[in-house]
CHARMM-style PDB file with segment names, atoms N, HN, CA, C and O in Angstrom:
ATOM      1  N   MET     1      74.695  96.957  77.638  1.00  0.00      PROA
ATOM      2  CA  MET     1      74.769  97.764  76.453  1.00  0.00      PROA
ATOM      3  C   MET     1      74.289  96.999  75.231  1.00  0.00      PROA
ATOM      4  O   MET     1      73.662  97.579  74.345  1.00  0.00      PROA
ATOM      5  N   ALA     2      74.569  95.737  75.173  1.00  0.00      PROA
ATOM      6  HN  ALA     2      75.078  95.265  75.893  1.00  0.00      PROA
ATOM      7  CA  ALA     2      74.189  94.945  74.003  1.00  0.00      PROA
ATOM      8  C   ALA     2      72.675  94.932  73.803  1.00  0.00      PROA
ATOM      9  O   ALA     2      72.203  94.782  72.676  1.00  0.00      PROA
ATOM     10  N   ASP     3      71.913  95.087  74.881  1.00  0.00      PROA
ATOM     11  HN  ASP     3      72.296  95.209  75.797  1.00  0.00      PROA
ATOM     12  CA  ASP     3      70.445  95.078  74.776  1.00  0.00      PROA
ATOM     13  C   ASP     3      69.898  96.304  74.042  1.00  0.00      PROA
ATOM     14  O   ASP     3      68.832  96.229  73.431  1.00  0.00      PROA
ATOM     15  N   ILE     4      70.608  97.420  74.093  1.00  0.00      PROA
ATOM     16  HN  ILE     4      71.475  97.481  74.589  1.00  0.00      PROA
ATOM     17  CA  ILE     4      70.115  98.617  73.409  1.00  0.00      PROA
ATOM     18  C   ILE     4      70.912  98.984  72.169  1.00  0.00      PROA
ATOM     19  O   ILE     4      70.446  99.797  71.371  1.00  0.00      PROA
ATOM     20  N   ASP     5      72.081  98.423  71.979  1.00  0.00      PROA
ATOM     21  HN  ASP     5      72.460  97.762  72.627  1.00  0.00      PROA
ATOM     22  CA  ASP     5      72.898  98.731  70.798  1.00  0.00      PROA
ATOM     23  C   ASP     5      72.506  97.801  69.653  1.00  0.00      PROA
ATOM     24  O   ASP     5      73.265  96.917  69.254  1.00  0.00      PROA
ATOM     25  N   LYS     6      71.300  98.027  69.139  1.00  0.00      PROA
ATOM     26  HN  LYS     6      70.684  98.745  69.463  1.00  0.00      PROA
ATOM     27  CA  LYS     6      70.745  97.211  68.057  1.00  0.00      PROA
ATOM     28  C   LYS     6      70.187  98.136  66.982  1.00  0.00      PROA
ATOM     29  O   LYS     6      69.718  99.231  67.294  1.00  0.00      PROA
ATOM     30  N   PRO     7      70.229  97.713  65.724  1.00  0.00      PROA
ATOM     31  CA  PRO     7      69.736  98.570  64.632  1.00  0.00      PROA
ATOM     32  C   PRO     7      68.278  98.998  64.789  1.00  0.00      PROA
ATOM     33  O   PRO     7      67.900 100.064  64.302  1.00  0.00      PROA
ATOM     34  N   GLU     8      67.458  98.197  65.453  1.00  0.00      PROA
ATOM     35  HN  GLU     8      67.765  97.332  65.849  1.00  0.00      PROA
ATOM     36  CA  GLU     8      66.045  98.558  65.600  1.00  0.00      PROA
ATOM     37  C   GLU     8      65.798  99.545  66.737  1.00  0.00      PROA
ATOM     38  O   GLU     8      64.665  99.991  66.921  1.00  0.00      PROA
ATOM     39  N   VAL     9      66.824  99.894  67.498  1.00  0.00      PROA
ATOM     40  HN  VAL     9      67.744  99.532  67.348  1.00  0.00      PROA
ATOM     41  CA  VAL     9      66.702 100.843  68.604  1.00  0.00      PROA
ATOM     42  C   VAL     9      67.089 102.233  68.120  1.00  0.00      PROA
ATOM     43  O   VAL     9      68.129 102.411  67.486  1.00  0.00      PROA
ATOM     44  N   ARG    10      66.245 103.219  68.424  1.00  0.00      PROA
ATOM     45  HN  ARG    10      65.400 103.075  68.939  1.00  0.00      PROA
ATOM     46  CA  ARG    10      66.555 104.617  68.088  1.00  0.00      PROA
ATOM     47  C   ARG    10      66.939 105.357  69.353  1.00  0.00      PROA
ATOM     48  O   ARG    10      66.259 105.249  70.373  1.00  0.00      PROA
ATOM     49  N   VAL    11      68.006 106.095  69.291  1.00  0.00      PROA
ATOM     50  HN  VAL    11      68.558 106.183  68.462  1.00  0.00      PROA
ATOM     51  CA  VAL    11      68.444 106.901  70.427  1.00  0.00      PROA
ATOM     52  C   VAL    11      68.383 108.375  70.035  1.00  0.00      PROA
ATOM     53  O   VAL    11      68.568 108.724  68.870  1.00  0.00      PROA
ATOM     54  N   MET    12      68.125 109.229  71.013  1.00  0.00      PROA
ATOM     55  HN  MET    12      67.975 108.945  71.960  1.00  0.00      PROA
ATOM     56  CA  MET    12      68.121 110.670  70.784  1.00  0.00      PROA
ATOM     57  C   MET    12      69.289 111.283  71.517  1.00  0.00      PROA
ATOM     58  O   MET    12      69.537 110.982  72.685  1.00  0.00      PROA
ATOM     59  N   VAL    13      69.997 112.139  70.826  1.00  0.00      PROA
ATOM     60  HN  VAL    13      69.796 112.384  69.878  1.00  0.00      PROA
ATOM     61  CA  VAL    13      71.229 112.710  71.363  1.00  0.00      PROA
ATOM     62  C   VAL    13      71.202 114.217  71.203  1.00  0.00      PROA
ATOM     63  O   VAL    13      70.873 114.732  70.134  1.00  0.00      PROA
ATOM     64  N   ASN    14      71.546 114.915  72.259  1.00  0.00      PROA
ATOM     65  HN  ASN    14      71.813 114.497  73.127  1.00  0.00      PROA
ATOM     66  CA  ASN    14      71.711 116.361  72.213  1.00  0.00      PROA
ATOM     67  C   ASN    14      73.111 116.645  71.674  1.00  0.00      PROA
ATOM     68  O   ASN    14      74.088 116.374  72.374  1.00  0.00      PROA
ATOM     69  N   PRO    15      73.249 117.178  70.459  1.00  0.00      PROA
ATOM     70  CA  PRO    15      74.571 117.383  69.870  1.00  0.00      PROA
ATOM     71  C   PRO    15      75.448 118.303  70.709  1.00  0.00      PROA
ATOM     72  O   PRO    15      75.000 119.320  71.239  1.00  0.00      PROA
ATOM     73  N   GLY    16      76.693 117.916  70.809  1.00  0.00      PROA
ATOM     74  HN  GLY    16      77.058 117.090  70.379  1.00  0.00      PROA
ATOM     75  CA  GLY    16      77.672 118.721  71.528  1.00  0.00      PROA
ATOM     76  C   GLY    16      77.775 118.393  73.006  1.00  0.00      PROA
ATOM     77  O   GLY    16      78.675 118.887  73.685  1.00  0.00      PROA
ATOM     78  N   GLY    17      76.887 117.584  73.506  1.00  0.00      PROA
ATOM     79  HN  GLY    17      76.156 117.182  72.955  1.00  0.00      PROA
ATOM     80  CA  GLY    17      76.917 117.227  74.913  1.00  0.00      PROA
ATOM     81  C   GLY    17      77.673 115.939  75.167  1.00  0.00      PROA
ATOM     82  O   GLY    17      78.127 115.276  74.235  1.00  0.00      PROA
ATOM     83  N   LEU    18      77.802 115.591  76.430  1.00  0.00      PROA
ATOM     84  HN  LEU    18      77.432 116.129  77.187  1.00  0.00      PROA
ATOM     85  CA  LEU    18      78.491 114.352  76.789  1.00  0.00      PROA
ATOM     86  C   LEU    18      77.750 113.130  76.273  1.00  0.00      PROA
ATOM     87  O   LEU    18      78.373 112.113  75.968  1.00  0.00      PROA
ATOM     88  N   ASN    19      76.426 113.214  76.170  1.00  0.00      PROA
ATOM     89  HN  ASN    19      75.920 114.040  76.418  1.00  0.00      PROA
ATOM     90  CA  ASN    19      75.664 112.083  75.659  1.00  0.00      PROA
ATOM     91  C   ASN    19      76.011 111.780  74.203  1.00  0.00      PROA
ATOM     92  O   ASN    19      75.997 110.618  73.797  1.00  0.00      PROA
ATOM     93  N   GLU    20      76.319 112.800  73.419  1.00  0.00      PROA
ATOM     94  HN  GLU    20      76.330 113.744  73.749  1.00  0.00      PROA
ATOM     95  CA  GLU    20      76.707 112.581  72.026  1.00  0.00      PROA
ATOM     96  C   GLU    20      78.000 111.781  71.962  1.00  0.00      PROA
ATOM     97  O   GLU    20      78.103 110.834  71.182  1.00  0.00      PROA
ATOM     98  N   LYS    21      78.974 112.146  72.761  1.00  0.00      PROA
ATOM     99  HN  LYS    21      78.890 112.916  73.394  1.00  0.00      PROA
ATOM    100  CA  LYS    21      80.250 111.426  72.782  1.00  0.00      PROA
ATOM    101  C   LYS    21      80.030 109.974  73.210  1.00  0.00      PROA
ATOM    102  O   LYS    21      80.571 109.054  72.596  1.00  0.00      PROA
ATOM    103  N   PHE    22      79.244 109.775  74.250  1.00  0.00      PROA
ATOM    104  HN  PHE    22      78.805 110.522  74.749  1.00  0.00      PROA
ATOM    105  CA  PHE    22      78.955 108.426  74.736  1.00  0.00      PROA
ATOM    106  C   PHE    22      78.258 107.601  73.653  1.00  0.00      PROA
ATOM    107  O   PHE    22      78.636 106.456  73.403  1.00  0.00      PROA
ATOM    108  N   ALA    23      77.247 108.178  73.016  1.00  0.00      PROA
ATOM    109  HN  ALA    23      76.941 109.108  73.219  1.00  0.00      PROA
ATOM    110  CA  ALA    23      76.505 107.455  71.990  1.00  0.00      PROA
ATOM    111  C   ALA    23      77.390 107.097  70.805  1.00  0.00      PROA
ATOM    112  O   ALA    23      77.325 105.977  70.299  1.00  0.00      PROA
ATOM    113  N   ASN    24      78.213 108.034  70.361  1.00  0.00      PROA
ATOM    114  HN  ASN    24      78.267 108.944  70.772  1.00  0.00      PROA
ATOM    115  CA  ASN    24      79.098 107.765  69.233  1.00  0.00      PROA
ATOM    116  C   ASN    24      80.107 106.669  69.544  1.00  0.00      PROA
ATOM    117  O   ASN    24      80.481 105.896  68.662  1.00  0.00      PROA
ATOM    118  N   GLU    25      80.541 106.601  70.776  1.00  0.00      PROA
ATOM    119  HN  GLU    25      80.238 107.229  71.492  1.00  0.00      PROA
ATOM    120  CA  GLU    25      81.553 105.608  71.148  1.00  0.00      PROA
ATOM    121  C   GLU    25      80.958 104.252  71.514  1.00  0.00      PROA
ATOM    122  O   GLU    25      81.611 103.225  71.328  1.00  0.00      PROA
ATOM    123  N   ASN    26      79.735 104.233  72.028  1.00  0.00      PROA
ATOM    124  HN  ASN    26      79.205 105.067  72.178  1.00  0.00      PROA
ATOM    125  CA  ASN    26      79.193 102.996  72.587  1.00  0.00      PROA
ATOM    126  C   ASN    26      77.965 102.433  71.879  1.00  0.00      PROA
ATOM    127  O   ASN    26      77.658 101.250  72.027  1.00  0.00      PROA
ATOM    128  N   LEU    27      77.273 103.247  71.126  1.00  0.00      PROA
ATOM    129  HN  LEU    27      77.522 104.208  71.006  1.00  0.00      PROA
ATOM    130  CA  LEU    27      76.058 102.785  70.461  1.00  0.00      PROA
ATOM    131  C   LEU    27      76.276 102.815  68.950  1.00  0.00      PROA
ATOM    132  O   LEU    27      75.702 103.649  68.250  1.00  0.00      PROA
ATOM    133  N   THR    28      77.089 101.921  68.466  1.00  0.00      PROA
ATOM    134  HN  THR    28      77.555 101.243  69.035  1.00  0.00      PROA
ATOM    135  CA  THR    28      77.470 101.928  67.053  1.00  0.00      PROA
ATOM    136  C   THR    28      76.450 101.251  66.149  1.00  0.00      PROA
ATOM    137  O   THR    28      76.503 101.428  64.932  1.00  0.00      PROA
ATOM    138  N   HSD    29      75.527 100.482  66.707  1.00  0.00      PROA
ATOM    139  HN  HSD    29      75.484 100.338  67.696  1.00  0.00      PROA
ATOM    140  CA  HSD    29      74.523  99.794  65.899  1.00  0.00      PROA
ATOM    141  C   HSD    29      73.151 100.446  65.980  1.00  0.00      PROA
ATOM    142  O   HSD    29      72.344 100.301  65.062  1.00  0.00      PROA
ATOM    143  N   ALA    30      72.874 101.163  67.066  1.00  0.00      PROA
ATOM    144  HN  ALA    30      73.529 101.281  67.812  1.00  0.00      PROA
ATOM    145  CA  ALA    30      71.582 101.839  67.220  1.00  0.00      PROA
ATOM    146  C   ALA    30      71.523 103.032  66.268  1.00  0.00      PROA
ATOM    147  O   ALA    30      72.550 103.585  65.874  1.00  0.00      PROA
ATOM    148  N   THR    31      70.305 103.412  65.910  1.00  0.00      PROA
ATOM    149  HN  THR    31      69.471 102.963  66.229  1.00  0.00      PROA
ATOM    150  CA  THR    31      70.100 104.551  65.022  1.00  0.00      PROA
ATOM    151  C   THR    31      70.024 105.818  65.859  1.00  0.00      PROA
ATOM    152  O   THR    31      69.300 105.859  66.853  1.00  0.00      PROA
ATOM    153  N   GLY    32      70.760 106.848  65.471  1.00  0.00      PROA
ATOM    154  HN  GLY    32      71.348 106.815  64.663  1.00  0.00      PROA
ATOM    155  CA  GLY    32      70.782 108.083  66.249  1.00  0.00      PROA
ATOM    156  C   GLY    32      70.020 109.212  65.601  1.00  0.00      PROA
ATOM    157  O   GLY    32      70.067 109.386  64.384  1.00  0.00      PROA
ATOM    158  N   ASP    33      69.328 109.969  66.398  1.00  0.00      PROA
ATOM    159  HN  ASP    33      69.289 109.828  67.388  1.00  0.00      PROA
ATOM    160  CA  ASP    33      68.670 111.193  65.969  1.00  0.00      PROA
ATOM    161  C   ASP    33      69.243 112.322  66.802  1.00  0.00      PROA
ATOM    162  O   ASP    33      69.282 112.242  68.030  1.00  0.00      PROA
ATOM    163  N   PHE    34      69.684 113.368  66.135  1.00  0.00      PROA
ATOM    164  HN  PHE    34      69.652 113.433  65.138  1.00  0.00      PROA
ATOM    165  CA  PHE    34      70.209 114.509  66.854  1.00  0.00      PROA
ATOM    166  C   PHE    34      69.084 115.493  67.108  1.00  0.00      PROA
ATOM    167  O   PHE    34      68.381 115.908  66.187  1.00  0.00      PROA
ATOM    168  N   ILE    35      68.925 115.856  68.355  1.00  0.00      PROA
ATOM    169  HN  ILE    35      69.496 115.519  69.104  1.00  0.00      PROA
ATOM    170  CA  ILE    35      67.862 116.771  68.764  1.00  0.00      PROA
ATOM    171  C   ILE    35      68.484 118.136  69.034  1.00  0.00      PROA
ATOM    172  O   ILE    35      69.366 118.269  69.883  1.00  0.00      PROA
ATOM    173  N   TYR    36      68.028 119.128  68.321  1.00  0.00      PROA
ATOM    174  HN  TYR    36      67.312 119.020  67.631  1.00  0.00      PROA
ATOM    175  CA  TYR    36      68.543 120.479  68.509  1.00  0.00      PROA
ATOM    176  C   TYR    36      67.566 121.257  69.388  1.00  0.00      PROA
ATOM    177  O   TYR    36      66.416 121.480  69.012  1.00  0.00      PROA
ATOM    178  N   LEU    37      68.033 121.655  70.535  1.00  0.00      PROA
ATOM    179  HN  LEU    37      68.967 121.473  70.840  1.00  0.00      PROA
ATOM    180  CA  LEU    37      67.203 122.417  71.472  1.00  0.00      PROA
ATOM    181  C   LEU    37      67.504 123.903  71.277  1.00  0.00      PROA
ATOM    182  O   LEU    37      68.650 124.335  71.397  1.00  0.00      PROA
ATOM    183  N   CYS    38      66.491 124.655  70.984  1.00  0.00      PROA
ATOM    184  HN  CYS    38      65.560 124.304  70.887  1.00  0.00      PROA
ATOM    185  CA  CYS    38      66.660 126.080  70.742  1.00  0.00      PROA
ATOM    186  C   CYS    38      65.733 126.862  71.664  1.00  0.00      PROA
ATOM    187  O   CYS    38      64.634 126.415  71.992  1.00  0.00      PROA
ATOM    188  N   SER    39      66.187 128.007  72.063  1.00  0.00      PROA
ATOM    189  HN  SER    39      67.079 128.370  71.796  1.00  0.00      PROA
ATOM    190  CA  SER    39      65.312 128.903  72.816  1.00  0.00      PROA
ATOM    191  C   SER    39      65.217 130.214  72.050  1.00  0.00      PROA
ATOM    192  O   SER    39      66.191 130.677  71.456  1.00  0.00      PROA
ATOM    193  N   GLN    40      64.057 130.789  72.073  1.00  0.00      PROA
ATOM    194  HN  GLN    40      63.266 130.413  72.555  1.00  0.00      PROA
ATOM    195  CA  GLN    40      63.845 132.037  71.371  1.00  0.00      PROA
ATOM    196  C   GLN    40      64.188 133.194  72.293  1.00  0.00      PROA
ATOM    197  O   GLN    40      63.694 133.270  73.418  1.00  0.00      PROA
ATOM    198  N   ILE    41      65.029 134.087  71.819  1.00  0.00      PROA
ATOM    199  HN  ILE    41      65.431 134.026  70.905  1.00  0.00      PROA
ATOM    200  CA  ILE    41      65.433 135.249  72.601  1.00  0.00      PROA
ATOM    201  C   ILE    41      64.714 136.465  72.014  1.00  0.00      PROA
ATOM    202  O   ILE    41      64.813 136.753  70.821  1.00  0.00      PROA
ATOM    203  N   GLU    42      64.002 137.154  72.869  1.00  0.00      PROA
ATOM    204  HN  GLU    42      63.921 136.921  73.838  1.00  0.00      PROA
ATOM    205  CA  GLU    42      63.278 138.348  72.406  1.00  0.00      PROA
ATOM    206  C   GLU    42      63.928 139.603  72.908  1.00  0.00      PROA
ATOM    207  OT1 GLU    42      63.454 140.701  72.617  1.00  0.00      PROA
TER     208      GLU     42
END
């Protein structure tokens, strides 16, 4: 974990998923970007 939990590392997280919880708890030094996945309903 120490190899990726660095300020120069950017992580992408799908908000509301298990990855968000993991990233918030374990990647406190890496920079996070929240990716919002949307689908268009017609």
